[in-house]
C-alpha positions in Angstrom: 0.0 0.0 0.0 1.6 3.2 -1.1 -0.8 5.8 0.2 -2.9 6.2 3.3 -5.6 8.9 3.0 -6.6 10.3 6.4 -9.8 12.3 6.8 -10.9 13.7 10.2 -14.6 14.2 10.4 -16.9 16.2 12.7 -20.7 16.1 12.0 -20.4 15.9 8.2 -21.8 12.6 7.0 -23.1 14.0 3.7 -19.7 15.5 2.7 -17.9 12.3 3.6 -20.2 10.4 1.2 -19.3 12.7 -1.6 -15.6 12.4 -0.8 -15.7 8.6 -0.7 -17.6 8.5 -4.0 -14.8 10.5 -5.6 -12.2 8.2 -4.1 -14.0 5.2 -5.4 -13.6 6.6 -9.0 -9.8 7.2 -8.8 -7.8 6.0 -11.8 -5.1 4.8 -9.4 -6.2 2.6 -6.5 -3.0 1.9 -4.5 -4.4 3.5 -1.3 -6.3 2.9 1.9 -8.8 5.4 3.4 -8.8 6.1 7.1 -11.9 8.0 8.4 -11.5 9.3 12.0 -14.8 10.4 13.6 -13.8 13.1 16.0 -16.6 12.9 18.6 -19.4 13.6 16.1 -23.1 13.6 17.1 -24.0 13.0 13.5 -21.7 10.1 12.6 -20.7 8.9 9.1 -20.5 5.2 10.1 -23.5 4.3 7.8 -22.0 6.2 4.9 -18.6 4.4 5.4 -20.3 1.0 5.6 -21.6 1.6 2.0 -18.1 1.8 0.7 -16.6 -1.0 2.8 -16.6 -3.4 -0.1 -15.5 -0.8 -2.7 -12.5 0.8 -0.9 -9.9 -0.3 1.5 -11.6 1.6 4.2 -11.0 1.9 8.0 -13.4 3.7 10.2 -12.5 4.8 13.7 -14.6 6.7 16.3 -13.0 8.6 19.2 -13.7 11.4 21.6 -13.4 15.0 20.3 -9.8 16.3 20.3 -9.7 18.5 17.2 -8.6 17.8 13.6 -4.9 17.7 14.3 -5.0 15.1 17.0 -7.5 13.1 14.9 -5.1 13.0 12.0 -2.4 11.8 14.3 -4.7 9.1 15.5 -5.2 8.0 11.9 -1.5 8.2 11.1 -0.6 5.8 13.9 -2.9 3.2 12.3 -1.8 3.9 8.7 0.1 1.4 6.5 1.0 3.5 3.5 4.5 4.8 2.6 2.9 8.3 2.2 0.2 9.9 4.2 -2.3 12.1 2.4 -4.3 14.5 4.6 -7.7 15.7 3.2 -10.5 17.7 4.8 -13.9 16.1 4.8 -15.4 18.9 2.6 -13.3 18.2 -0.5 -14.1 16.2 -3.6 -11.4 14.7 -5.8 -11.2 14.6 -9.6 -10.6 11.1 -11.0 -6.9 11.6 -11.6 -6.0 13.1 -8.2 -4.0 10.1 -6.8 -2.5 9.4 -10.2 -1.3 13.0 -10.4 0.4 12.7 -7.0 2.0 9.4 -8.1 3.3 10.9 -11.4 4.6 14.0 -9.7 6.5 12.0 -7.1 8.0 9.7 -9.8 9.0 12.6 -12.1 11.1 14.4 -9.5 14.9 13.6 -9.6 15.2 13.7 -5.8 12.9 12.0 -3.3 10.0 14.2 -2.1 9.2 14.1 1.6 6.2 16.5 1.7 3.9 18.0 -0.9 0.5 19.6 -1.4 -1.9 20.8 -4.1 -4.3 23.7 -4.7 -8.1 23.8 -4.5 -10.8 25.1 -6.8 -14.6 25.6 -6.9 -16.7 22.9 -8.6 -19.3 24.0 -11.2 -22.0 22.4 -9.0 -21.1 24.5 -5.9 -23.6 27.1 -4.8 -23.0 30.8 -5.8 -22.1 31.5 -2.1 -19.5 28.7 -2.1 -18.0 30.0 -5.4 -17.9 33.5 -4.0 -16.1 32.2 -0.8 -13.7 30.2 -2.9 -12.9 33.3 -4.9 -12.3 35.4 -1.8 -9.9 32.7 -0.5 -7.8 32.4 -3.7 -7.9 35.8 -5.4 -4.8 38.0 -5.6 -7.0 40.9 -4.6 -8.1 39.4 -1.3 -5.4 37.0 0.0 -2.5 38.1 -2.3 -3.0 34.8 -4.1 -1.2 32.8 -1.4 -3.8 30.0 -1.7 -4.3 30.2 -5.5 -2.1 27.3 -6.4 0.6 28.9 -8.4 4.3 28.4 -8.0 5.8 30.9 -5.5 9.2 32.3 -5.1 8.9 31.8 -1.4 8.7 28.4 0.4 5.5 26.4 -0.2 3.5 25.4 2.9 0.9 22.7 2.3 -2.5 23.1 3.9 -4.6 20.3 5.5 -7.3 20.3 2.8 -4.7 18.8 0.5 -1.4 17.7 2.1 0.9 14.8 1.7 4.0 13.6 3.7 6.1 10.5 3.9 4.8 8.5 6.9 8.2 8.0 8.6 8.8 11.7 8.6 5.2 12.4 9.8 5.9 10.1 12.8 9.4 11.5 13.3 7.9 15.1 13.7 5.1 13.8 15.9 2.5 15.0 13.5 0.2 17.8 14.2 0.3 19.9 17.4 -2.6 20.5 19.7 -3.5 23.8 18.1 -7.1 23.8 17.0 -6.6 26.3 14.2 -3.5 26.9 12.2 -2.2 23.5 13.1 -1.6 22.6 9.4 0.6 25.7 8.9 2.4 24.9 12.2 3.1 21.4 10.9 4.3 22.8 7.5 6.7 25.2 9.3 8.1 22.3 11.4 8.6 20.2 8.2 10.7 23.1 6.7 12.5 23.7 10.0 13.5 20.0 10.0 15.3 20.6 6.7 12.7 19.3 4.2 11.3 21.2 1.3 7.6 20.7 0.6 6.7 20.7 -3.1 3.6 22.1 -4.8 1.9 19.7 -7.2 -0.3 21.9 -9.3 -2.0 18.9 -11.1 -3.0 17.3 -7.7 -5.9 19.7 -7.0 -9.1 19.2 -5.2 -12.6 20.8 -5.2 -13.0 22.4 -1.9 -16.4 23.4 -0.6 -15.2 25.5 2.3 -18.1 27.0 4.3 -21.7 27.1 3.0 -22.7 30.5 4.4 -21.1 33.8 5.4 -21.7 33.3 9.2 -19.7 30.1 9.2 -17.1 31.6 6.9 -16.6 34.6 9.2 -16.0 32.2 12.2 -13.4 30.3 10.1 -11.4 33.3 9.0 -11.7 34.9 12.4 -10.0 31.9 13.9 -7.4 32.0 11.1 -6.6 35.6 12.2 -6.2 34.4 15.8 -4.0 31.6 14.6 -1.6 33.8 12.7 -0.4 35.5 15.9 -0.1 32.1 17.6 2.0 30.9 14.7 4.3 33.9 14.9 4.8 33.2 18.6 5.7 29.5 17.8 7.8 30.3 14.8 9.3 33.8 15.0 9.9 35.6 11.7 7.2 33.6 9.8 4.8 36.5 9.6 5.0 38.3 6.2 3.6 41.6 4.9 0.7 39.8 3.3 -0.5 38.5 6.7 -0.8 42.1 7.9 -2.8 43.4 5.0 -6.3 42.1 6.2 -5.7 43.9 9.5 -4.7 47.1 7.7 -7.8 46.7 5.5 -10.0 46.2 8.5 -8.7 49.3 10.4 -8.9 51.3 7.2 -12.6 50.4 6.5 -13.6 51.1 10.1 -11.8 54.4 10.0 -13.5 55.4 6.8 -16.9 54.5 8.2 -16.2 56.5 11.4 -15.1 59.5 9.4 -18.2 59.3 7.3 -20.4 59.1 10.4 -18.7 62.1 12.0 -19.2 64.0 8.7 -22.9 63.2 8.6 -23.3 64.4 12.2 -21.5 67.6 11.4 -23.7 68.1 8.3 -26.7 67.8 10.5 -25.6 70.0 13.4 -23.3 72.5 11.8 -23.0 73.3 8.1 -24.4 70.9 5.5 -22.3 72.0 2.5 -19.0 72.3 4.4 -18.9 68.6 5.5 -20.5 67.1 2.4 -17.3 65.4 1.2 -16.4 64.3 4.7 -19.7 62.4 4.8 -19.6 60.8 1.3 -15.9 60.9 0.4 -14.8 57.9 2.6 -17.2 55.6 0.8 -15.5 56.2 -2.6 -12.5 53.7 -2.0 -14.9 51.2 -0.5 -17.2 51.4 -3.5 -14.3 51.2 -6.0 -12.8 48.2 -4.3 -16.2 46.5 -4.3 -16.7 47.2 -8.0 -13.3 45.9 -8.8 -14.0 42.6 -6.9 -17.3 42.2 -8.5 -15.9 42.7 -12.1 -12.9 40.4 -11.5 -15.0 37.6 -9.9 -17.7 37.9 -12.5 -15.2 37.4 -15.3 -13.5 34.5 -13.5 -16.7 32.7 -12.5 -18.7 33.8 -15.6 -21.5 34.8 -13.3 -22.7 38.2 -12.2 -24.5 36.7 -9.2 -21.2 35.1 -8.0 -19.5 38.5 -8.7 -22.0 40.3 -6.5 -21.7 37.7 -3.7 -18.0 38.0 -3.9 -18.2 41.5 -2.5 -19.6 40.5 0.9 -17.3 37.4 0.8 -14.2 39.5 0.3 -15.2 41.8 3.2 -16.0 38.9 5.5 -12.7 37.2 4.6 -10.5 40.3 5.1 -12.3 41.8 8.1 -13.0 38.5 9.9 -9.3 37.7 9.6 -8.3 41.2 10.6 -10.5 41.3 13.7 -9.3 37.9 14.8 -5.7 39.0 14.3 -6.3 42.2 16.4 -7.9 40.1 19.3 -5.0 37.7 19.3 -2.4 40.5 19.1 -4.1 42.2 22.1 -4.2 39.0 24.2 -0.8 37.6 23.3 1.3 40.8 23.1 -0.4 43.4 25.3 -2.0 41.2 28.0 0.8 38.6 27.6 -1.4 35.6 27.9 -0.1 32.3 26.7 -1.7 30.5 23.7 -3.8 28.0 25.8 -5.0 30.6 28.4 -5.9 33.2 25.8 -8.2 31.0 23.7 -9.1 28.1 26.0 -12.8 28.4 25.6 -12.6 28.6 21.8 -9.6 26.4 20.8 -8.8 24.0 23.6 -12.1 22.6 25.0 
């Protein structure tokens, strides 16, 4: 068995069914699948039973401990030479495993760790496509998750990550971080002297969140995790990680200036403060228009383009607000990682 595919699951039986269906259609079948139920109330046991005779499938149920520890649980029971980590909300094209196998074989030197990009499937809802755009566009995240080759080091994410099993175990797998644990693991892989590779052809369809409320919570936690990652790995924070916070502060400042201008127009001189009231909205409107046009062209849908406007603001400001909270707790109040976010991250 060359590959062990590990999928932690928490209350997502329908998504697991779609993932297992896509795994059953792979052109290369030299893999086992390990599903780790992480304390779910809605389990996927029945779904897994349907594929027991189709795939080499192992199902385990355990108490909730977070995605990282669940992956470690699966890795300890894996038999493959390589471990492939997937999120439960991804669907694979038929040639996914074959693309990994070909990429590993084509390299002159042995590859220890790797990862691939993600994309939106045509069947995804307009909201899911808009969220996918906001997470991969150069105009929102700087394109750091867009799947193109970078000049900087490549850090695989847990929705599509692979590593040789002996190295996984040598590095003790994922830490107890509840969010940002995949980047923490990628940093430790690089710090151990290995160089993860990007396999552009080994991409997945990634559903992400299905509504803006869930999406906000996800990116808010990512903003919190960024400070925790910098504390664990000093020097890893880049300019692109600060941009959502600058955007958040800028948008809030513009809205406050507009509010003050409107108050002054009402109580002092209407004409004198006209531009103070309406001027701050010009950059916000221009940015929204630019996002709408770019997303409409990329997705060939005006509806997705319009939904990409709130998706972009949720993505940037959710991340920015989480970043600010984490910065305040970790740097100003000097709380440690576990104390600062015990209720949210370390239940």
